[in-house]
VONUFI-958330 format. One line per 8 residues: number of its first residue (from 1); for each residue x, y, z of C-alpha. Coordinates in steps of 0.05 Angstrom, whole numbers, m for minus. Layout:
<pts>
NUM = X:Y:Z ~ ...
</pts>
This chain:
<pts>
1 = m888:m1643:807 ~ m827:m1619:847 ~ m817:m1545:855 ~ m761:m1506:821 ~ m730:m1496:890 ~ m727:m1571:901 ~ m701:m1585:831 ~ m646:m1533:836
9 = m625:m1557:905 ~ m623:m1630:880 ~ m582:m1609:819 ~ m534:m1570:864 ~ m525:m1630:911 ~ m516:m1677:851 ~ m463:m1630:824 ~ m427:m1629:891
17 = m429:m1705:895 ~ m403:m1712:824 ~ m346:m1663:836 ~ m328:m1694:903 ~ m331:m1765:875 ~ m290:m1744:814 ~ m237:m1711:857 ~ m234:m1771:903
25 = m228:m1819:844 ~ m175:m1776:812 ~ m136:m1772:877 ~ m142:m1846:889 ~ m120:m1864:818 ~ m60:m1816:819 ~ m40:m1838:889 ~ m44:m1913:871
33 = m2:m1901:809 ~ 50:m1866:852 ~ 46:m1921:905 ~ 56:m1976:853 ~ 116:m1939:825 ~ 146:m1934:895 ~ 134:m2008:909 ~ 163:m2027:842
41 = 224:m1984:856 ~ 232:m2016:925 ~ 225:m2086:896 ~ 275:m2070:841 ~ 325:m2044:893 ~ 317:m2108:934 ~ 325:m2151:871 ~ 390:m2114:855
49 = 414:m2123:926 ~ 397:m2197:924 ~ 434:m2205:858 ~ 496:m2172:889 ~ 492:m2217:950 ~ 487:m2280:907 ~ 546:m2259:863 ~ 587:m2244:925
57 = 570:m2312:956 ~ 588:m2346:891 ~ 656:m2314:889 ~ 671:m2340:958 ~ 648:m2412:946 ~ 655:m2422:872 ~ 675:m2490:845 ~ 705:m2506:778
65 = 673:m2561:738 ~ 733:m2594:705 ~ 730:m2603:630 ~ 779:m2608:573 ~ 762:m2540:542 ~ 718:m2496:587 ~ 696:m2478:657 ~ 626:m2466:682
73 = 601:m2424:740 ~ 541:m2439:782 ~ 497:m2406:836 ~ 512:m2428:907 ~ 460:m2413:961 ~ 497:m2420:1026 ~ 462:m2420:1094 ~ 490:m2352:1108
81 = 463:m2325:1041 ~ 395:m2359:1053 ~ 390:m2324:1120 ~ 404:m2257:1088 ~ 352:m2268:1034 ~ 301:m2290:1085 ~ 311:m2224:1121 ~ 283:m2186:1061
89 = 213:m2158:1075 ~ 184:m2186:1011 ~ 180:m2253:975 ~ 247:m2277:945 ~ 259:m2333:894 ~ 324:m2353:860 ~ 321:m2393:795 ~ 377:m2425:756
97 = 387:m2420:681 ~ 332:m2471:668 ~ 282:m2437:714 ~ 289:m2489:769 ~ 280:m2457:838 ~ 345:m2457:878 ~ 318:m2416:936 ~ 249:m2398:962
105 = 244:m2351:1021 ~ 203:m2367:1082 ~ 145:m2324:1058 ~ 143:m2360:991 ~ 143:m2427:1027 ~ 84:m2403:1069 ~ 40:m2394:1007 ~ m16:m2443:996
113 = m9:m2496:943 ~ m56:m2459:896 ~ m19:m2393:905 ~ 48:m2428:896 ~ 24:m2460:832 ~ m3:m2393:807 ~ 63:m2360:824 ~ 103:m2414:788
121 = 58:m2407:727 ~ 68:m2331:724 ~ 143:m2334:732 ~ 151:m2352:659 ~ 115:m2287:639 ~ 162:m2244:680 ~ 219:m2217:638 ~ 284:m2201:673
129 = 296:m2126:678 ~ 228:m2114:646 ~ 164:m2083:675 ~ 136:m2107:741 ~ 81:m2159:743 ~ 20:m2150:788 ~ m4:m2217:812 ~ m70:m2228:849
137 = m71:m2288:895 ~ m129:m2336:891 ~ m160:m2318:958 ~ m164:m2245:935 ~ m136:m2221:1001 ~ m69:m2199:974 ~ m35:m2175:911 ~ 39:m2184:896
145 = 82:m2138:853 ~ 138:m2181:823 ~ 205:m2156:796 ~ 258:m2201:763 ~ 333:m2188:755 ~ 385:m2230:717 ~ 443:m2257:757 ~ 498:m2245:707
153 = 571:m2262:703 ~ 620:m2243:648 ~ 608:m2312:618 ~ 533:m2302:616 ~ 469:m2308:657 ~ 468:m2355:716 ~ 394:m2348:730 ~ 343:m2300:760
161 = 326:m2270:826 ~ 253:m2251:836 ~ 228:m2205:890 ~ 154:m2195:906 ~ 123:m2140:949 ~ 54:m2138:978 ~ 11:m2080:955 ~ m53:m2087:996
169 = m35:m2045:1055 ~ 4:m1995:1014 ~ m54:m1981:966 ~ m107:m1977:1021 ~ m136:m1907:1032 ~ m102:m1869:1088 ~ m143:m1858:1150 ~ m145:m1782:1142
177 = m172:m1790:1072 ~ m224:m1840:1095 ~ m246:m1791:1149 ~ m248:m1734:1100 ~ m288:m1772:1048 ~ m337:m1808:1092 ~ m346:m1758:1149 ~ m327:m1687:1132
185 = m348:m1689:1059 ~ m420:m1711:1074 ~ m425:m1658:1128 ~ m400:m1605:1080 ~ m449:m1628:1026 ~ m507:m1627:1075 ~ m489:m1557:1099 ~ m481:m1533:1027
193 = m549:m1564:1009 ~ m581:m1529:1068 ~ m550:m1463:1047 ~ m574:m1472:976 ~ m644:m1490:999 ~ m646:m1428:1044 ~ m621:m1381:990 ~ m667:m1410:938
201 = m724:m1403:989 ~ m712:m1328:993 ~ m710:m1325:917 ~ m775:m1366:914 ~ m808:m1318:963 ~ m789:m1258:920 ~ m814:m1293:857 ~ m878:m1312:893
209 = m889:m1240:915 ~ m877:m1214:844 ~ m925:m1267:817 ~ m978:m1249:868 ~ m972:m1175:853 ~ m974:m1186:778 ~ m1036:m1230:787 ~ m1069:m1175:827
217 = m1053:m1123:774 ~ m1069:m1165:712 ~ m1144:m1162:723 ~ m1144:m1097:684 ~ m1173:m1055:739 ~ m1109:m1044:779 ~ m1061:m1025:724 ~ m1045:m961:762
225 = m1007:m1002:813 ~ m933:m1017:806 ~ m888:m1073:832 ~ m836:m1061:886 ~ m781:m1104:916 ~ m730:m1090:970 ~ m659:m1117:969 ~ m674:m1168:916
233 = m610:m1162:877 ~ m594:m1131:810 ~ m630:m1185:770 ~ m695:m1177:809 ~ m691:m1101:804 ~ m684:m1107:729 ~ m742:m1156:726 ~ m787:m1111:767
241 = m767:m1050:725 ~ m783:m1089:661 ~ m850:m1112:689 ~ m867:m1042:712 ~ m851:m1015:643 ~ m896:m1069:612 ~ m953:m1053:661 ~ m946:m979:644
249 = m952:m995:570 ~ m1012:m1040:584 ~ m1044:m985:625 ~ m1035:m936:567 ~ m1062:m987:518 ~ m1122:m1003:562 ~ m1138:m929:572 ~ m1130:m918:497
257 = m1174:m978:482 ~ m1228:m955:530 ~ m1226:m884:502 ~ m1225:m911:431 ~ m1285:m956:445 ~ m1324:m901:478 ~ m1308:m851:422 ~ m1323:m901:367
265 = m1389:m919:400 ~ m1406:m845:407 ~ m1388:m830:335 ~ m1429:m889:309 ~ m1487:m876:356 ~ m1504:m807:327 ~ m1507:m826:252 ~ m1544:m890:269
273 = m1596:m851:308 ~ m1602:m801:250 ~ m1606:m858:200 ~ m1661:m892:239 ~ m1701:m828:245 ~ m1693:m814:170 ~ m1715:m884:152 ~ m1776:m881:198
281 = m1794:m813:170 ~ m1788:m838:99 ~ m1833:m897:116 ~ m1886:m853:148 ~ m1882:m792:103 ~ m1939:m790:53 ~ m1906:m737:9 ~ m1859:m764:m44
289 = m1813:m703:m40 ~ m1807:m706:36 ~ m1793:m781:31 ~ m1736:m768:m18 ~ m1706:m715:28 ~ m1707:m765:86 ~ m1675:m819:43 ~ m1622:m770:19
297 = m1604:m753:91 ~ m1602:m828:108 ~ m1555:m839:49 ~ m1510:m783:75 ~ m1506:m815:144 ~ m1492:m883:112 ~ m1434:m853:74 ~ m1409:m819:137
305 = m1409:m886:175 ~ m1375:m921:117 ~ m1319:m868:120 ~ m1312:m879:195 ~ m1308:m955:187 ~ m1256:m948:131 ~ m1214:m902:175 ~ m1218:m951:233
313 = m1197:m1009:189 ~ m1138:m968:163 ~ m1114:m954:234 ~ m1126:m1026:255 ~ m1082:m1051:198 ~ m1029:m1000:218 ~ m1030:m1025:291 ~ m1019:m1096:266
321 = m960:m1075:224 ~ m995:m1091:159 ~ m975:m1027:124 ~ m1014:m1021:60 ~ m956:m985:26 ~ m933:m998:m45 ~ m869:m961:m57 ~ m851:m935:m126
329 = m816:m873:m154 ~ m863:m814:m147 ~ m854:m743:m174 ~ m880:m700:m117 ~ m889:m636:m157 ~ m947:m662:m201 ~ m978:m695:m140 ~ m976:m630:m100
337 = m1004:m591:m159 ~ m1062:m641:m164 ~ m1076:m632:m89 ~ m1072:m557:m99 ~ m1125:m559:m154 ~ m1172:m598:m109 ~ m1158:m549:m52 ~ m1177:m491:m98
345 = m1246:m521:m107 ~ m1255:m534:m33 ~ m1229:m465:m14 ~ m1275:m430:m64 ~ m1335:m464:m33 ~ m1312:m444:37 ~ m1291:m373:19 ~ m1218:m388:34
353 = m1159:m368:m10 ~ m1111:m425:m27 ~ m1041:m409:m53 ~ m982:m451:m77 ~ m923:m402:m72 ~ m868:m453:m86 ~ m856:m525:m106 ~ m794:m567:m116
361 = m781:m616:m171 ~ m763:m680:m133 ~ m776:m755:m137 ~ m782:m800:m76 ~ m800:m873:m63 ~ m871:m879:m37 ~ m944:m897:m46 ~ m978:m845:m90
369 = m1048:m859:m64 ~ m1028:m855:9 ~ m986:m793:0 ~ m1044:m758:m36 ~ m1089:m778:22 ~ m1038:m749:71 ~ m1031:m683:34 ~ m1105:m676:21
377 = m1122:m690:95 ~ m1077:m633:117 ~ m1104:m585:65 ~ m1177:m604:79 ~ m1166:m593:154 ~ m1134:m526:141 ~ m1193:m503:98 ~ m1244:m532:146
385 = m1218:m494:206 ~ m1203:m428:170 ~ m1260:m377:171 ~ m1284:m346:106 ~ m1236:m292:82 ~ m1176:m329:109 ~ m1121:m363:68 ~ m1083:m428:64
393 = m1012:m433:36 ~ m983:m498:9 ~ m909:m509:m4 ~ m862:m565:m25 ~ m789:m553:m5 ~ m725:m591:m22 ~ m671:m596:31 ~ m602:m631:32
401 = m628:m695:64 ~ m704:m692:59 ~ m764:m660:27 ~ m819:m623:65 ~ m892:m611:49 ~ m921:m554:91 ~ m992:m527:100 ~ m1002:m460:135
409 = m1069:m430:150 ~ m1097:m368:183 ~ m1152:m407:218 ~ m1175:m412:290 ~ m1113:m447:312 ~ m1102:m496:369 ~ m1086:m481:442 ~ m1015:m497:463
417 = m1040:m547:515 ~ m1079:m585:461 ~ m1023:m590:409 ~ m991:m654:439 ~ m1058:m691:432 ~ m1080:m673:362 ~ m1052:m737:332 ~ m1091:m782:379
425 = m1151:m819:352 ~ m1219:m787:361 ~ m1187:m726:392 ~ m1218:m659:377 ~ m1209:m597:420 ~ m1273:m573:453 ~ m1263:m504:422 ~ m1260:m534:353
433 = m1321:m577:366 ~ m1361:m518:391 ~ m1341:m469:338 ~ m1339:m515:279 ~ m1390:m568:298 ~ m1424:m564:231 ~ m1359:m585:198 ~ m1334:m633:251
441 = m1304:m699:230 ~ m1287:m762:268 ~ m1220:m741:295 ~ m1183:m795:256 ~ m1154:m755:198 ~ m1091:m732:233 ~ m1079:m801:264 ~ m1082:m832:195
449 = m1038:m777:167 ~ m985:m789:219 ~ m986:m864:205 ~ m977:m851:130 ~ m917:m805:144 ~ m885:m854:191 ~ m897:m912:143 ~ m856:m874:92
457 = m800:m864:142 ~ m819:m791:155 ~ m852:m748:207 ~ m912:m703:215 ~ m906:m644:262 ~ m952:m586:281 ~ m945:m518:311 ~ m1003:m472:326
465 = m1028:m413:366 ~ m1099:m403:385 ~ m1132:m352:340 ~ m1070:m344:295 ~ m1071:m406:252 ~ m1031:m471:247 ~ m972:m500:210 ~ m968:m574:193
473 = m903:m601:164 ~ m891:m669:132 ~ m818:m689:127 ~ m800:m746:80 ~ m731:m777:68 ~ m698:m771:0 ~ m676:m835:m37 ~ m604:m856:m28
481 = m592:m848:m103 ~ m615:m775:m99 ~ m569:m761:m40 ~ m511:m793:m77 ~ m524:m751:m139 ~ m527:m687:m97 ~ m461:m703:m64 ~ m427:m717:m131
489 = m454:m653:m161
</pts>
């Protein structure tokens, strides 16, 4: 298979040949049309001159044919007139009223019998004063352009004078054009093809370098490398910039995938080990009560793994764009009050005070189940990381263009350096792990919460200070109908 370089060069040369041939054909056609017009004009001038000479000779040597009631004029070809007509550069014939030749110039007499017969046959198709007739002689060596003129007297037509001009030499290509077409044009096309081949070679080298670098990077172990190109033109610079951006995204995705795989393996490894130990203990424990305790612990670990798998499936569907969101009108106030009641029970067990100082009566379009999961995740986290004696405040606020759900706690807080990472999957600050290991989760709750907020067209933000608590805020857009009603009111 030919290379792209070869194909482009061939297409370029073919285009040059087509354009050159088209221009040459156009020039030749236009030039021939102009040449034929000039020849026809010359022949017509000679025919007019011949007519004038014949009429002049007739006036000098006219004879009257005696009759009782009329006179008739005729054409007289005197030796002197014949010499003048023979001096014309073309072919000259003079016919009487009946089409009988009265004079044939020396060049007409020199035609072969076949050409003479062909000329005599075509004379009948040549109208006087009409368009010129182009006649090809039988040997194909010459073409004649014939023009006819009436020889007229006041009494009527005396006959015709026909003048023919050769067109072969006149329509032949001029030498400069032949040299240009068959010498300079091929040289120019060859030089242009060489230039195109060279330029495309440089382009091919740049593409080959980019391809080689991408192949070296795409093995997954060299994603830290970036492409570079020097003086490649704006298009290559844009291509390299686009590829570098793609490689950067791939690097981020690969690192995230490796971290995700490692964290998921770690999170599954611990409950599996505990589950195996509990099952082995239940199998070997002779006491019925101890066996039940072991089985209860195994059941707890099974539930824990099921929750982890469900969370992973939720995030996987989110990554694929398969948002499991069923939008419908939802009154947020009853939903927040329901979450608050659940939070009271959780807070009482943890020794944490939960308050709902304010709520707004507002309806939005959303998925009730997912929004409850979002709100409950934030409240549960706040209670989980707030020491006994602390408090958690929940609020639902209405604003001109959106509604906010906020959860503030007086818990252990998050270091400022860790805040940008809290929505990453499996992320948990070491301080939180160490201080709250007995309540530690999988590190997926905030990632799921952020996805739910974004799936509803909103945002989830956090602000926190270590040792002084945290504030999580969910911002959700208001329906267009609600905004319209607010503007009208």
